[in-house]
C-alpha positions in Angstrom: 60.3 74.3 191.6 60.4 70.6 191.9 59.9 70.4 188.3 62.1 72.9 187.7 64.6 70.5 188.9 64.0 67.3 187.2 63.8 69.1 184.0 67.4 70.3 184.4 68.8 67.0 186.1 67.2 65.5 182.9 68.6 67.8 180.6 71.9 67.5 182.1 72.0 63.8 182.0 71.2 63.9 178.3 73.6 66.2 177.2 76.6 64.5 179.3 75.7 61.3 178.7 79.5 60.9 177.3 78.1 59.0 173.7 79.4 60.7 170.7 77.3 59.8 167.5 79.9 61.8 165.1 81.4 58.8 163.6 85.4 58.7 163.7 86.8 60.6 161.0 89.1 57.7 158.7 90.8 58.6 155.3 89.2 58.3 152.2 92.1 56.6 150.3 93.3 53.7 151.7 96.8 53.9 152.4 99.3 52.3 149.9 100.7 48.6 150.0 104.1 47.8 148.6 104.2 45.0 146.1 106.7 42.7 147.1 109.0 43.5 144.3 109.1 47.0 145.5 110.7 48.5 148.7 111.1 52.6 149.4 114.3 53.1 151.1 115.5 56.6 152.8 117.5 58.7 150.7 120.8 59.3 153.1 122.6 62.3 153.9 125.8 61.6 151.0 123.1 61.5 147.8 124.5 65.2 146.3 125.8 63.0 143.1 122.0 62.0 142.7 119.5 64.7 143.7 122.2 67.9 143.7 123.0 70.2 146.3 120.4 71.2 149.1 118.1 67.8 148.6 115.5 67.2 151.1 114.3 63.4 152.1 110.9 62.9 151.2 109.1 59.7 151.3 106.9 58.8 148.1 103.1 58.5 148.2 101.1 56.0 146.1 100.8 58.5 143.4 104.5 58.9 143.5 105.6 55.3 142.9 102.9 54.4 140.4 104.7 57.9 138.5 107.9 56.5 138.9 106.6 53.0 137.8 105.5 54.0 134.8 108.6 55.9 133.6 110.1 53.0 134.8 108.3 50.8 131.9 108.7 53.6 129.5 112.7 53.6 130.5 112.5 49.5 129.4 110.8 50.2 126.4 112.9 52.9 124.9 116.0 50.6 125.3 114.5 48.0 123.1 114.2 51.4 119.8 118.1 52.0 120.6 120.4 50.7 118.2 121.7 48.3 121.3 119.2 46.9 123.9 121.2 47.0 127.0 118.4 45.0 128.9 118.6 42.3 126.4 114.7 42.0 126.3 114.2 41.8 129.9 111.2 42.6 131.3 109.4 45.0 134.2 109.0 41.6 136.1 112.2 40.4 136.0 113.3 42.9 138.0 113.3 44.3 142.2 112.7 48.3 142.5 114.1 50.0 145.2 112.7 53.5 145.0 114.7 56.7 146.6 113.0 59.8 147.4 114.1 63.4 147.7 112.8 66.9 146.9 115.6 68.7 145.0 116.7 72.6 145.1 113.9 73.6 142.9 111.3 71.9 145.0 111.2 68.6 142.8 110.0 65.2 143.9 112.5 63.1 142.2 112.9 59.5 142.9 115.9 57.2 142.2 114.5 53.5 141.2 117.4 51.0 141.6 116.4 48.0 139.8 117.8 44.2 140.0 116.7 41.0 139.0 114.8 38.7 141.3 117.1 35.9 140.5 120.1 37.8 142.3 117.6 38.0 145.6 119.7 35.4 147.7 122.9 37.4 147.6 120.9 40.7 148.8 118.7 39.6 151.6 118.5 42.8 153.3 117.3 44.6 149.8 114.2 46.5 151.3 116.0 48.1 154.1 119.3 48.8 152.2 120.7 50.0 148.5 121.9 47.3 146.3 125.0 48.6 145.5 127.1 46.5 142.8 130.2 47.3 140.2 129.4 45.8 137.2 126.6 42.7 137.4 125.2 44.0 133.8 121.7 44.2 132.4 120.8 42.5 135.8 121.2 45.7 137.6 120.4 49.2 136.2 119.1 52.1 137.9 117.2 55.7 136.5 116.4 58.8 137.9 112.7 59.8 137.4 111.4 63.8 138.1 107.7 63.3 139.5 107.2 66.7 139.1 108.0 67.1 136.0 107.0 63.6 134.5 110.1 62.8 133.1 112.8 60.3 133.3 117.0 60.6 132.8 119.8 59.2 133.5 119.1 55.3 132.5 121.7 53.6 133.6 122.7 49.8 132.9 125.5 48.4 135.1 128.4 47.4 133.1 127.3 50.0 130.4 128.5 53.4 131.2 
């Protein structure tokens, strides 16, 4: 009987030691770190003019930002091929980018990309938190809409060239 009690105590102390040998689960994919020239801004309630009625806000993931960046570069390259290059040969690295994500009424991921020249940063100190709106500004300000779900770009608009 004494041996049975000792065995039970031994088993009890081993099983209740509180030590967990299972490592904590961590995400296999590292969290995306935005570049210093990028920011994500939440969609506000009155952006039907961009995303259509019934859109829902979403925060773009790393893959979405990368896809939007590729479409942005494609759009800038298309400007060079047109009869008029409204960006006057500016390069992607000349611009800050604001990404605003929404899911449209069809369930597609849409990212509006708002760009402005890095030389204008002092005029927009809160650009990482607030959308930059200007009335003109020429080729220092442009925006485009990307459909990440369909991998397409639409509405490439250079300010002052409406």
